SEMARTI-931364 format. One record per residue: residue number from 1; x, y, z of N, C-alpha, C, O in turn. Coordinates in steps of 0.05 Angstrom, whole numbers, plus 32768, in hexadecimal, padded with zeros to 4 digits. Layout:
N
nr	nc1	nc2	nc3	cac1	cac2	cac3	cc1	cc2	cc3	oc1	oc2	oc3
NUM	X	Y	Z	X	Y	Z	X	Y	Z	X	Y	Z
...
This chain:
141
nr	nc1	nc2	nc3	cac1	cac2	cac3	cc1	cc2	cc3	oc1	oc2	oc3
1	7813	8167	7B4A	77FB	8176	7B49	77E3	8163	7B4C	77E4	814D	7B42
2	77CE	816C	7B5A	77B6	815B	7B5E	77AA	8155	7B43	77A9	8165	7B31
3	779F	813D	7B41	7792	8135	7B28	7777	8143	7B25	776A	8149	7B38
4	776F	8146	7B0C	7755	8153	7B06	773E	8141	7B11	772A	814B	7B1B
5	7742	8127	7B0F	772D	8115	7B19	7729	8118	7B37	7713	811B	7B40
6	773F	8119	7B46	773D	811D	7B63	7732	8138	7B6A	7722	813B	7B7C
7	773A	814D	7B5B	7730	8168	7B5F	7712	8168	7B5B	7703	8175	7B6A
8	7708	815A	7B47	76EB	8159	7B42	76DD	814A	7B58	76C7	8152	7B60
9	76E9	8135	7B63	76DD	8126	7B79	76DB	8138	7B92	76C8	8137	7BA1
10	76F0	8148	7B97	76F0	815A	7BAD	76DA	816F	7BAA	76CC	8175	7BBE
11	76D7	817A	7B92	76C2	818D	7B8E	76A6	8181	7B92	7695	818D	7B9F
12	76A2	8169	7B87	7688	815C	7B8B	7682	8155	7BA8	766B	8154	7BB1
13	7697	8151	7BB8	7694	814B	7BD4	768E	8164	7BE5	7685	8162	7BFC
14	7692	817C	7BD8	768B	8194	7BE6	76A1	81A8	7BEA	769D	81BD	7BF7
15	76B9	81A3	7BE1	76CF	81B6	7BE4	76C9	81CF	7BD3	76C5	81CD	7BBB
16	76C9	81E6	7BE1	76C3	81FE	7BD2	76DD	820D	7BCB	76F1	820A	7BDA
17	76DC	821C	7BB6	76F3	822A	7BAC	76ED	8248	7BAC	76D9	8251	7BA2
18	76FF	8257	7BB9	76FE	8274	7BB9	7716	827D	7BA9	772C	8281	7BB5
19	7714	8280	7B8E	772B	8286	7B7D	773C	829C	7B87	7733	82B2	7B8F
20	7756	8297	7B86	776A	82AB	7B8E	7782	82AA	7B7B	7787	8295	7B6F
21	7791	82C0	7B78	77A9	82BF	7B67	77BB	82A8	7B6F	77C0	82A3	7B86
22	77C5	829A	7B5B	77D7	8283	7B5E	77C8	8269	7B5D	77D5	8254	7B5A
23	77AE	8269	7B60	779F	8250	7B5F	77A0	8244	7B43	779F	8253	7B2F
24	77A3	822A	7B41	77A3	821C	7B28	7788	820F	7B24	777A	8208	7B37
25	7780	820D	7B0A	7766	8201	7B04	7766	81F6	7AE8	7777	81FD	7AD8
26	7753	81E5	7AE3	774F	81D9	7AC8	7733	81DF	7ABF	7721	81E6	7ACF
27	772F	81DD	7AA5	7714	81E1	7A9A	770E	81C8	7A8A	7713	81C7	7A72
28	7702	81B4	7A97	76FC	819B	7A89	76E5	819E	7A76	76D4	81B0	7A78
29	76E4	818B	7A63	76CD	8188	7A51	76C9	81A0	7A3E	76B3	81A5	7A34
30	76DF	81AF	7A38	76DD	81C5	7A25	76F5	81C4	7A12	76FC	81D8	7A06
31	7700	81AD	7A0F	7717	81AA	79FD	7731	81B4	7A0A	7745	81B7	79FC
32	7730	81B9	7A24	7748	81C4	7A32	7751	81B2	7A49	775E	81BB	7A5B
33	774A	8199	7A47	774E	8186	7A5D	776C	8184	7A65	7772	817F	7A7C
34	777E	8188	7A53	779A	8186	7A58	77A8	81A0	7A61	77C0	81A0	7A66
35	7798	81B5	7A61	77A3	81D0	7A68	779F	81D5	7A86	7789	81D1	7A91
36	77B3	81E0	7A93	77B1	81E9	7AAF	77B5	8207	7AAE	77C8	8211	7AA3
37	77A2	8215	7ABB	77A3	8232	7ABC	77A9	823B	7AD8	77A5	822D	7AEC
38	77B4	8253	7ADA	77BB	825F	7AF4	77AF	827A	7AF6	77B2	828B	7AE4
39	77A1	827F	7B0C	7795	829A	7B10	77AB	82AE	7B16	77BD	82A9	7B26
40	77AA	82C4	7B08	77BE	82D9	7B0B	77B0	82F4	7B09	779C	82F7	7AFA
41	77BA	8307	7B17	77AF	8322	7B14	77B5	832E	7AF9	77AB	8343	7AF2
42	77C7	8322	7AEA	77CF	832D	7AD0	77BF	8322	7AB9	77B6	8332	7AA8
43	77BA	8308	7AB8	77AD	82FE	7AA0	7793	82EF	7AA6	7780	82F1	7A97
44	7792	82E0	7ABC	777A	82D0	7AC2	7772	82D8	7ADE	7781	82D4	7AF1
45	775A	82E3	7AE1	7751	82EB	7AFC	7733	82E7	7AFF	7725	82E3	7AEB
46	772A	82E8	7B17	770E	82E4	7B1E	7700	82FF	7B1D	770A	8312	7B29
47	76E9	8300	7B0F	76D8	8318	7B0F	76BE	8311	7B1D	76B1	82FE	7B15
48	76B7	8320	7B31	769E	831C	7B3F	7688	832C	7B31	7687	8344	7B34
49	7677	831E	7B23	7660	832A	7B15	7646	8324	7B23	7645	8311	7B33
50	7631	8333	7B1E	7618	832E	7B2B	760E	8311	7B28	7601	8306	7B3A
51	7613	8305	7B11	760A	82EA	7B0C	761D	82D5	7B18	7618	82BD	7B15
52	7633	82DD	7B24	7645	82CB	7B31	7662	82D0	7B27	7666	82DE	7B14
53	7675	82C3	7B35	7691	82C7	7B2D	7697	82B9	7B13	768E	82A3	7B0D
54	76A7	82C7	7B02	76B1	82BB	7AEA	76CF	82BE	7AEA	76DA	82CF	7AF7
55	76DC	82AD	7ADB	76F9	82AD	7AD9	76FF	82BA	7ABE	76F9	82AF	7AA9
56	770B	82D2	7ABE	7711	82E1	7AA6	772D	82DC	7A9B	7740	82DC	7AAB
57	772F	82D9	7A81	7748	82D6	7A74	774F	82F0	7A66	7746	82F5	7A50
58	775E	8301	7A74	7764	831C	7A6A	777E	831B	7A59	7792	8311	7A61
59	777C	8327	7A41	7794	832A	7A31	779E	8310	7A25	77B6	830E	7A1E
60	778E	82FC	7A23	7797	82E2	7A18	778D	82E1	79FB	777A	82D2	79F5
61	779A	82EF	79E9	7791	82F1	79CE	7793	82D6	79BF	7785	82D2	79AB
62	77A5	82C4	79C9	77A8	82AB	79BB	7791	8297	79C2	7790	8282	79B6
63	7781	829E	79D5	776B	828C	79DD	7750	8298	79D5	774C	82B0	79D6
64	773F	8287	79CC	7723	828F	79C6	7713	828A	79DF	76FE	827D	79DE
65	771C	8295	79F5	7710	8290	7A0F	7711	82AA	7A1F	7726	82B3	7A27
66	76FA	82B5	7A23	76F8	82CE	7A32	76F5	82C9	7A50	7703	82D5	7A60
67	76E2	82B8	7A57	76DD	82B2	7A73	76CE	8298	7A75	76C2	828E	7A62
68	76CF	828D	7A8D	76BF	8274	7A93	76B3	8278	7AAF	76BE	8286	7AC0
69	769C	826C	7AB3	7690	826D	7ACE	76A1	825D	7AE1	76AD	8248	7AD9
70	76A3	8266	7AF9	76B3	8258	7B0D	76AB	823A	7B0F	76BD	8229	7B13
71	7692	8234	7B0C	7688	8219	7B0E	7692	8207	7AF7	7693	81EF	7AFA
72	769B	8213	7AE1	76A6	8203	7ACA	76C3	81FC	7ACF	76CE	81EA	7AC2
73	76D0	8209	7AE1	76EC	8204	7AE7	76EF	81F2	7AFF	76DE	81F2	7B11
74	7704	81E2	7AFF	7709	81D0	7B16	7724	81D9	7B22	7739	81DA	7B16
75	7721	81E0	7B3C	7738	81E9	7B4B	774B	81D2	7B50	7743	81BC	7B57
76	7765	81D7	7B4C	777A	81C3	7B50	778C	81CD	7B67	77A1	81D8	7B62
77	7782	81C9	7B80	7792	81D4	7B97	77AE	81C7	7B98	77B1	81B0	7B91
78	77C1	81D7	7BA0	77DC	81CD	7BA3	77E0	81C1	7BBF	77CF	81C4	7BD0
79	77F7	81B5	7BC3	77FC	81A6	7BDC	77F7	81B7	7BF5	77EA	81AE	7C08
80	7802	81CF	7BF5	77FF	81E0	7C0D	77E1	81E6	7C13	77D9	81E7	7C2A
81	77D2	81EB	7BFE	77B5	81F1	7C02	77A7	81D8	7C0D	7797	81DB	7C1F
82	77AD	81C1	7C02	77A1	81A8	7C0C	77A9	81A3	7C29	7798	819B	7C39
83	77C2	81A7	7C2F	77CC	81A3	7C4B	77BD	81B6	7C5E	77B5	81AE	7C74
84	77BA	81CF	7C56	77AC	81E3	7C66	778F	81DB	7C6A	7784	81DE	7C80
85	7782	81D0	7C55	7766	81C7	7C57	7763	81AF	7C6A	774E	81AC	7C76
86	7778	819F	7C6C	7777	8188	7C7F	7779	8192	7C9C	7770	8185	7CAE
87	7784	81AA	7C9F	7786	81B6	7CBA	7793	81A3	7CCE	77A7	8196	7CC8
88	7787	81A3	7CE6	7793	8193	7CFC	7791	8175	7CF9	779C	8166	7D09
89	7783	816C	7CE4	7781	814F	7CE0	779B	8144	7CD3	77A1	812C	7CD5
90	77AB	8156	7CC6	77C3	814D	7CB9	77D8	8146	7CCD	77DD	8155	7CE0
91	77E5	812F	7CC9	77FA	8126	7CDB	7816	8127	7CCE	7828	8132	7CD9
92	7818	811B	7CB6	7832	811B	7CA9	7831	8113	7C8C	781D	8107	7C83
93	7846	811A	7C7E	784A	8112	7C62	7863	8102	7C62	7878	810A	7C6D
94	7862	80EA	7C56	7879	80D8	7C55	787F	80D1	7C38	786D	80CE	7C27
95	7898	80CE	7C32	78A1	80C5	7C17	78A0	80A6	7C18	78A9	809A	7C2C
96	7896	809A	7C03	7896	807C	7C01	78A6	8075	7BE8	78AF	8086	7BDA
97	78AA	805B	7BE4	78B9	8052	7BCD	78AA	8058	7BB3	78B7	805A	7B9D
98	7890	805B	7BB4	7880	8060	7B9C	7872	807B	7B9B	7863	8081	7B89
99	7878	808C	7BAF	786B	80A6	7BAF	786A	80B2	7BCB	787F	80B6	7BD8
100	7852	80B8	7BD4	784E	80C7	7BEE	7837	80BB	7BFE	7824	80AF	7BF3
101	7839	80BE	7C18	7824	80B6	7C2A	781D	80CE	7C3C	782F	80DA	7C48
102	7804	80D5	7C3D	77FA	80E9	7C4F	77EB	80DB	7C65	77DA	80CA	7C60
103	77F1	80E2	7C7E	77E3	80D7	7C95	77D3	80ED	7CA2	77DE	8103	7CA7
104	77BA	80E8	7CA6	77A7	80FB	7CB3	7796	80EC	7CC7	7792	80D4	7CC5
105	778C	80FB	7CDB	777A	80EF	7CEE	775E	80F6	7CE5	7755	810D	7CE3
106	774F	80E0	7CDE	7734	80E4	7CD4	7722	80D1	7CE5	7726	80B9	7CE7
107	770D	80DE	7CF0	76FA	80CF	7D00	7709	80C1	7D18	7702	80AB	7D1F
108	771D	80CF	7D23	772B	80C5	7D3A	7741	80B1	7D35	774E	80A8	7D48
109	7746	80AA	7D1C	775B	8096	7D17	776F	80A1	7D02	7767	80B0	7CF0
110	7788	8099	7D04	779C	80A0	7CF0	7797	8090	7CD7	7795	8077	7CD9
111	7795	809D	7CC0	7790	8090	7CA7	77A5	8099	7C93	77AC	80B1	7C92
112	77B0	8086	7C83	77C5	808D	7C6F	77B9	808D	7C53	77A7	807D	7C4D
113	77C2	809F	7C43	77BA	80A2	7C27	77D3	80A3	7C16	77E4	80B4	7C1A
114	77D5	8090	7C03	77ED	808D	7BF4	77E8	8093	7BD6	77D3	808B	7BCB
115	77FA	80A2	7BCA	77F8	80A9	7BAD	7814	80AE	7BA3	7826	80B3	7BB2
116	7816	80AE	7B88	7830	80B4	7B7B	7838	80D1	7B80	784F	80D7	7B83
117	7824	80E2	7B81	7828	80FF	7B84	781F	8108	7BA0	7809	8100	7BA9
118	782E	8118	7BAE	7827	8121	7BC9	780C	8130	7BC8	77FC	812D	7BDB
119	7807	8140	7BB4	77EE	814F	7BB2	77D6	813C	7BB1	77C2	8141	7BBE
120	77D8	8127	7BA2	77C2	8113	7BA1	77BE	8106	7BBC	77A7	8100	7BC4
121	77D4	8100	7BCB	77D1	80F3	7BE5	77C3	8107	7BF8	77B1	80FF	7C07
122	77CA	8120	7BF7	77BC	8134	7C07	779F	8136	7BFF	778D	8137	7C10
123	779A	8136	7BE5	777F	8138	7BDB	776D	8121	7BE3	7756	8125	7BEA
124	7779	8109	7BE3	7769	80F1	7BEC	7762	80F3	7C09	774C	80EC	7C12
125	7775	80FD	7C19	7770	8101	7C36	775A	8116	7C3A	7748	8112	7C4A
126	775B	812C	7C2B	7747	8141	7C2E	772C	8136	7C25	7717	813C	7C31
127	772B	8127	7C0F	7711	811C	7C06	7705	810A	7C1C	76ED	810D	7C21
128	7715	80F9	7C28	770A	80E8	7C3D	7701	80F9	7C55	76EC	80F3	7C60
129	770F	810E	7C5C	7707	811F	7C72	76ED	812D	7C6B	76DB	812D	7C7C
130	76EA	8138	7C53	76D1	8145	7C4C	76BA	8131	7C4C	76A4	8137	7C56
131	76BE	8119	7C41	76A9	8105	7C41	76A1	80FC	7C5D	768A	80F8	7C63
132	76B5	80FA	7C6F	76B0	80F2	7C8A	76A0	8108	7C99	768D	8102	7CA7
133	76A9	8120	7C96	769B	8137	7CA3	767E	8139	7C98	766B	813E	7CA7
134	767B	8137	7C7D	7661	8138	7C71	764E	8122	7C7B	7637	8127	7C80
135	7659	810A	7C7E	7649	80F4	7C88	7641	80F9	7CA5	762B	80F1	7CAE
136	7653	8106	7CB5	764C	810C	7CD1	7636	8120	7CD4	7628	8120	7CE8
137	7633	8132	7CC1	761F	8147	7CC3	7606	8141	7CB2	75F2	8151	7CB3
138	7606	812B	7CA4	75EF	8124	7C94	75D7	811C	7CA6	75DC	810F	7CBA
139	75BF	8123	7C9F	75A8	811C	7CB0	75A4	80FD	7CAF	75A9	80F0	7C9B
140	759B	80F3	7CC6	7596	80D6	7CC8	757E	80CF	7CB6	756B	80DE	7CB5
141	7580	80B7	7CAA	756A	80AF	7C98	7554	80A2	7CA7	7540	8099	7C9B
């Protein structure tokens, strides 16, 4: 699973989240840092309110948590979501002796990203892609 640190870096870089059933997320800085939540139509779902989307915890009597603003949650995309977000830049996933290597074409060159977990390798590739694209569209100083 992608690390919360990397997920936060992806969000700060501009990755947007459109919550959907099955998505995993964390709620940092609220005493729940070690808990991973999953959106479900049964217990945890997104409610679109006039003030913005909130994540509702329905029927969770054991939690003193009714809802949180989407901005308070950090999306933890899974491998398939990260690979889809890489789109045509993704070349391959390789197993290494210490984990995984994702190879993607970024800025015209094949670049490798190595991590113990495949999701983190995908996430690092996506972060570089977002940063490269953002730099390409940034106004000249």
